[in-house]
C-alpha positions in Angstrom: 70.7 -11.8 12.7 67.5 -11.4 14.8 65.8 -14.5 15.9 62.8 -15.2 18.0 61.1 -18.3 19.3 57.7 -18.9 17.8 55.3 -21.5 18.9 54.4 -23.6 15.9 52.1 -26.6 15.6 54.0 -29.6 14.1 52.9 -31.1 10.8 49.7 -33.2 10.5 50.8 -36.7 11.6 49.1 -40.1 11.2 46.4 -40.6 13.7 45.3 -44.0 15.1 42.7 -44.6 12.4 42.8 -48.4 12.6 40.5 -49.7 15.4 42.6 -52.7 16.2 45.9 -50.8 16.4 47.3 -48.4 19.0 48.4 -44.9 18.1 51.9 -45.3 16.8 53.4 -42.0 15.8 52.6 -39.1 18.1 49.8 -37.1 19.4 49.3 -33.6 18.2 51.4 -31.2 20.3 53.1 -27.9 20.1 56.7 -27.5 19.2 59.1 -24.6 19.5 60.9 -23.6 16.3 63.5 -20.9 15.7 62.3 -18.5 13.1 64.4 -15.9 11.3 62.5 -12.7 10.9 65.0 -11.0 8.6 65.6 -13.1 5.6 63.1 -15.1 3.5 63.2 -18.8 2.7 65.8 -19.1 -0.1 64.7 -22.6 -1.1 61.1 -21.9 -2.1 59.5 -24.5 0.2 58.1 -22.1 2.8 54.4 -22.1 1.6 54.1 -25.8 1.3 55.6 -26.4 4.7 53.3 -23.8 6.3 50.3 -25.8 5.1 51.9 -28.9 6.8 52.6 -27.0 10.0 56.4 -26.9 9.5 58.7 -24.0 8.6 61.9 -24.2 6.6 63.9 -22.1 9.1 67.2 -22.2 7.2 68.6 -19.1 8.9 68.0 -20.6 12.3 70.5 -23.3 11.5 73.4 -21.0 10.8 75.0 -21.6 14.2 77.3 -18.6 13.8 79.2 -19.2 17.1 79.2 -23.0 17.3 82.9 -23.4 17.2 84.2 -20.3 18.9 81.9 -20.9 21.9 82.2 -24.6 22.6 81.5 -24.4 26.3 85.1 -24.8 27.4 86.1 -27.5 24.9 89.8 -27.5 24.4 90.9 -27.3 20.8 94.4 -27.1 19.3 95.7 -23.6 18.4 95.7 -22.8 14.7 98.9 -24.0 13.2 100.1 -22.8 9.8 101.9 -25.1 7.3 105.4 -26.1 8.3 108.2 -23.6 7.8 110.2 -25.9 5.4 107.2 -26.3 3.2 106.6 -22.5 3.1 110.3 -22.0 2.2 110.0 -24.5 -0.6 106.9 -22.7 -1.9 108.7 -19.4 -1.7 111.6 -20.7 -3.7 109.2 -22.1 -6.3 107.4 -18.7 -6.6 110.7 -17.0 -7.0 111.5 -19.1 -10.0 108.1 -18.5 -11.5 107.3 -14.8 -11.9 103.7 -15.5 -12.9 103.0 -17.3 -9.7 104.6 -14.6 -7.7 102.5 -12.0 -9.5 99.3 -13.8 -8.7 100.3 -14.1 -5.1 100.9 -10.4 -4.8 97.5 -9.7 -6.3 95.8 -11.9 -3.7 94.7 -9.6 -0.9 94.4 -12.4 1.6 97.9 -13.7 1.1 99.1 -12.3 4.4 96.0 -12.8 6.5 96.0 -14.8 9.7 93.6 -17.7 10.4 91.5 -15.3 12.6 91.3 -12.7 9.8 90.3 -15.3 7.2 87.6 -16.7 9.4 86.3 -13.2 10.2 86.1 -12.3 6.5 84.4 -15.7 5.7 81.9 -15.2 8.5 81.0 -11.7 7.4 80.5 -12.9 3.8 78.3 -15.7 5.0 76.2 -13.4 7.1 75.8 -10.9 4.3 74.6 -13.6 1.8 77.8 -13.7 -0.3 78.1 -17.4 -0.2 80.5 -17.8 -3.1 83.0 -15.5 -1.3 82.4 -17.2 2.0 83.1 -20.6 0.5 86.3 -19.3 -1.1 87.6 -17.9 2.2 86.7 -21.1 4.1 88.6 -23.1 1.5 91.6 -20.8 1.8 91.5 -20.9 5.5 91.6 -24.7 5.6 94.3 -24.9 3.0 96.6 -22.5 4.8 95.8 -23.5 8.4 94.7 -27.1 8.3 94.9 -27.6 12.0 93.1 -26.0 14.9 89.7 -24.5 15.8 89.4 -22.2 12.8 90.0 -25.0 10.4 87.3 -27.1 12.1 84.9 -24.2 12.1 85.6 -23.7 8.4 84.8 -27.3 7.7 81.5 -27.0 9.5 80.3 -23.7 8.2 81.2 -24.4 4.6 78.5 -27.1 4.6 76.0 -24.5 5.6 77.3 -22.1 3.0 76.8 -24.7 0.3 73.3 -25.3 1.7 72.4 -21.7 1.4 73.9 -21.6 -2.1 71.5 -24.4 -3.1 74.4 -26.7 -3.9 72.9 -29.9 -2.4 75.6 -32.4 -3.4 78.5 -30.1 -2.1 76.6 -29.5 1.1 76.1 -33.2 1.8 79.7 -34.0 0.9 80.9 -31.3 3.3 78.7 -32.6 6.0 79.8 -36.2 5.5 83.4 -35.1 5.5 83.0 -33.3 8.8 81.3 -36.3 10.4 84.1 -38.6 9.3 86.9 -36.3 10.5 85.3 -35.2 13.7 82.8 -37.9 14.9 83.2 -36.7 18.5 83.0 -32.9 17.8 80.6 -31.1 20.3 78.6 -29.8 17.3 78.4 -32.9 15.2 74.7 -33.3 16.0 74.1 -30.0 14.1 75.9 -31.5 11.1 73.6 -34.5 11.1 70.6 -32.2 11.3 71.9 -29.9 8.5 72.4 -33.0 6.3 68.8 -34.0 6.8 67.6 -30.5 6.1 69.5 -30.3 2.9 67.6 -33.3 1.5 64.3 -32.0 3.1 64.5 -28.7 1.3 65.8 -29.9 -2.0 65.1 -27.3 -4.6 62.1 -27.9 -6.8 63.6 -26.0 -9.7 62.0 -23.2 -11.7 59.0 -25.4 -12.9 58.3 -26.6 -9.4 58.3 -23.1 -8.0 56.0 -21.7 -10.7 53.6 -24.6 -10.6 53.7 -25.0 -6.8 54.2 -28.7 -7.3 53.1 -30.9 -4.4 56.0 -32.6 -2.5 54.1 -36.0 -2.8 54.2 -35.8 -6.6 58.0 -35.7 -6.6 60.6 -38.5 -6.6 60.7 -39.7 -3.0 64.5 -40.4 -3.1 65.4 -37.2 -1.3 62.6 -37.7 1.2 63.9 -41.1 2.1 67.5 -39.7 2.4 66.2 -36.9 4.6 64.4 -39.3 6.8 67.5 -41.5 7.2 69.7 -38.5 8.1 67.2 -37.3 10.7 66.9 -40.8 12.0 70.7 -40.9 12.6 70.5 -37.7 14.5 67.6 -39.0 16.7 69.3 -42.3 17.5 72.8 -40.9 18.1 71.8 -37.7 19.9 68.4 -38.2 21.6 69.0 -35.2 23.9 70.2 -32.8 21.1 68.3 -29.5 20.8 67.8 -30.4 17.1 66.1 -33.7 17.9 62.5 -32.4 18.5 62.4 -30.6 15.1 64.0 -33.6 13.4 61.2 -35.8 14.8 58.5 -33.5 13.6 60.0 -33.5 10.1 60.3 -37.3 10.2 56.6 -37.6 10.8 55.9 -35.3 8.0 58.1 -37.3 5.7 56.4 -40.5 6.6 53.0 -39.1 5.6 54.6 -37.6 2.4 56.0 -40.9 1.4 52.7 -42.6 2.0 50.9 -39.9 0.0 53.4 -40.4 -2.8 52.5 -44.1 -3.1 48.8 -43.4 -3.2 49.4 -40.7 -5.8 51.1 -43.3 -8.0 48.3 -45.7 -7.4 45.8 -43.1 -8.5 47.8 -42.5 -11.7 47.7 -46.2 -12.5 44.0 -46.3 -12.0 43.6 -43.5 -14.6 45.8 -45.3 -17.0 43.8 -48.6 -16.6 46.7 -50.4 -14.9 44.5 -51.9 -12.2 46.9 -54.6 -11.0 49.7 -52.0 -10.5 47.2 -49.6 -8.8 46.1 -52.3 -6.3 49.6 -53.4 -5.5 50.8 -49.8 -5.0 47.8 -49.0 -2.7 48.5 -52.2 -0.7 52.2 -51.3 -0.4 51.1 -47.9 1.2 48.9 -49.7 3.7 51.5 -52.2 4.7 54.4 -49.8 5.0 52.6 -46.7 6.4 49.7 -48.2 8.4 49.0 -45.0 10.3 49.2 -42.5 7.4 46.1 -40.3 6.7 45.9 -41.7 3.1 44.7 -45.1 4.3 41.1 -44.4 3.3 42.0 -43.5 -0.3 44.3 -46.5 -0.6 41.5 -48.8 0.5 39.1 -47.2 -2.0 41.6 -47.7 -4.8 41.9 -51.4 -3.9 38.1 -51.8 -3.8 37.8 -50.2 -7.3 40.7 -52.0 -8.8 39.7 -55.5 -7.6 36.1 -54.9 -8.7 37.3 -54.0 -12.3 39.6 -57.0 -12.3 36.8 -59.3 -11.3 38.2 -60.4 -8.0 35.2 -60.3 -5.7 37.0 -62.0 -2.7 39.8 -59.4 -2.6 37.3 -56.6 -3.3 35.1 -57.7 -0.4 38.1 -58.0 1.9 39.2 -54.4 1.1 35.7 -53.2 1.5 35.3 -54.9 4.9 38.5 -53.2 6.2 37.3 -49.9 4.8 33.9 -50.2 6.5 35.5 -51.2 9.8 38.0 -48.3 10.0 36.0 -45.6 8.2 32.3 -46.3 8.8 31.3 -42.7 8.2 33.3 -42.3 5.0 31.5 -40.3 2.3 33.8 -41.8 -0.3 32.7 -45.3 0.8 29.0 -44.5 0.4 29.6 -43.0 -3.0 31.6 -46.0 -4.1 29.1 -48.5 -2.9 26.4 -46.6 -4.8 28.5 -46.7 -8.0 29.1 -50.5 -7.6 25.4 -51.1 -7.0 24.6 -49.6 -10.4 
C-alpha cells in the first residue's frame, strides 16, 4: 500500500463570532493527514468531507505492522491449546466420521499461528475482508495466547470496519480495549472506534441523493465525538490525536447545524414554539458554531409570529450586536416593517 503525506486544511470550525466571548475552539491551521493513493473511499463519505476540509482516509488507518513492530515490547510467544484438550478433541473426531471429514477438508487445519496471520493479512490487504475475518477468528480460536492472537483481535476490528459492519467493528474495538487496556496500540483502537461512527454508511438512498450529514440522526455523530474525546483525554500525545481533534470540531459544527435544520423544519410546519426552542438550544450548547446567525433569525421570526415582542426584541438585539452587517437581518427587518 502506497501512502503519502498531504497537507490538508482542517474543517471549517466555529470562529469567535460573539463580541463578548473569546475564541473557544481553534484558529484555522494546517494539519497533516495520511492519504491512501491506491484505493478509494469505501464508505461513500469522501465528497462531503472534502467540502468540509477533511478526508475519510480509511486505508491510512490499517496499521499493518502495529503488532509485529511494537518497538521492543515483550509479548508472550504464541501458545496453542493444551495437549490434553487436543487429545480429547482428536478422540471425539475419531468417534464422529463427519467431523473428521470436515477437518480434513479444512486447508488451514495444520497451519501455525504465523501462517494463519500471514494469510489473514494478505486477505485484508487484498480487500477480501470476509476471508480475513475468518482467518483472524480461526487464529484466535486455535492460538488464544500471544502476539498473533492480540494482533488478530486488533486487525479484525479494522476488517469489520472496511466491511461496513459497524456494530461488529465497535464490538471488536471495545473488546480489545477491555482485554488490553495497556497495549501499546490501544490509542489506535480508540481512534478507529471514533472513525467507525464518523463514517457510518448512509445507505443507498443517502449515496444517490448526497444527503447532508446535518440532516441525519445525530446519534452516530455524538458517539463519534465521545470516542475521539476518550482518545484525546487518554492519549494527548498520540499521533492520532491531531486528526481526532479536527474531526471533533467538525462534529460540533455538524451537531449545531442539525439543530438549526430541525428548527427550520419546525418553522415551515408552523410549529413556532418548537422552532424557537430548538434554535435557542443550538445557541446555548454550540455558542461558537457558524449557524448562530440563522438560529437567531429563526428566533426573531418565531417570536414575532407568536406575538412575543420582548423575546423578539432580545433576539434581534443579540443579532444586531454580533452580526451588524448581516444581509439576512436587513431583509428580515424589512419584512417585519411591512
